[in-house]
N, C-alpha and C positions, 0 to 999 in steps of 0.2 A: 211706054212699052219697052223702049230701049233700056231704061233703068231696071226694069224687072229682069230682062235677059242678062244684064250685067250682074245683078245680084245672084241670079241662078248660077252663072259661071263662077262667081266669087265663092259661093257656098260649095259648089262642086269641087273647085280647086282646093278649098280649105279641107273638105272631107278627104280628098285624095292625098293631100299633104300629111294629114294626121294619120291616115292609113299607112302611108309609106314610112313615116316616122315610127309608128308602132311596130311594123314589120322589121325595120332595121334594128330597132332596140331589142326585139325578141331574138333575132339572129345573132346580134352582138353578145347577148347573154349566153346563148348556146355555145358560141365560140369561146367565150371566157371560161365557161364550165369545162369545155374540152381541154383548154390550155391548162387549167388547174388540175384536171385529172392526170394529164401527161406529166405535169410537174411533180405531182404526188407519186406517180409510178417511178419517175426518174429518181426521186429522193429515196424511195424504198429500195430500188435496185442498187443505188449507190451505197446505201447503208449495208445492204446484204453483201455487196462486193467487198466493202471494207471489213466486215466481220469475217468473211471467207479468207481474206488476205491475212487478217490477224490470226486466224486459226491454222493457216497453212504452215506446214513444217518446212523450214528453210534448209535446203540441201547445199552443203558447201560445194563450190565449183570444182575444187581439187578432186573430190570423189567422182564427180561426173567425168572429168578429164581422164582420170585413171581408168575408169571403166571403159571409156571409149578407146583408150590406147590398148587395153586388153583385147577388145573385140577387133581392133585394127590388126593385131598380130595373130590372134587366135583363129580367126576365120580363114585367112590364107593358109595357115598351117594345117587346118582340117581338110583343106583341098589338096595341098601339096603332098602330105604324108601318104594318103592312099595311092596317089599317082606313083610315088617312088616305090611303094611296096608292089604295086601292080607291074611296074617295069622290072623289078627284081625277080619276080616269079615268071 
């Protein structure tokens, strides 16, 4: 009688072990699939970013600095000149 109970528990634990193993394998495959999808998306975005960077027109730094200097002096003048004319009148 005790041997039969031992065999039943052994069979039940074997079935439980196989079920857990199957579940873990299934979940592992899902995770691997998600990782591969993320890698593919990353590679696509990286390729697109490189293409965009290659197509980007490079603006020389000097032209940007010159424009910022123009705005640095032009904006205060646009404020000061009307004040001077309003004081004169």
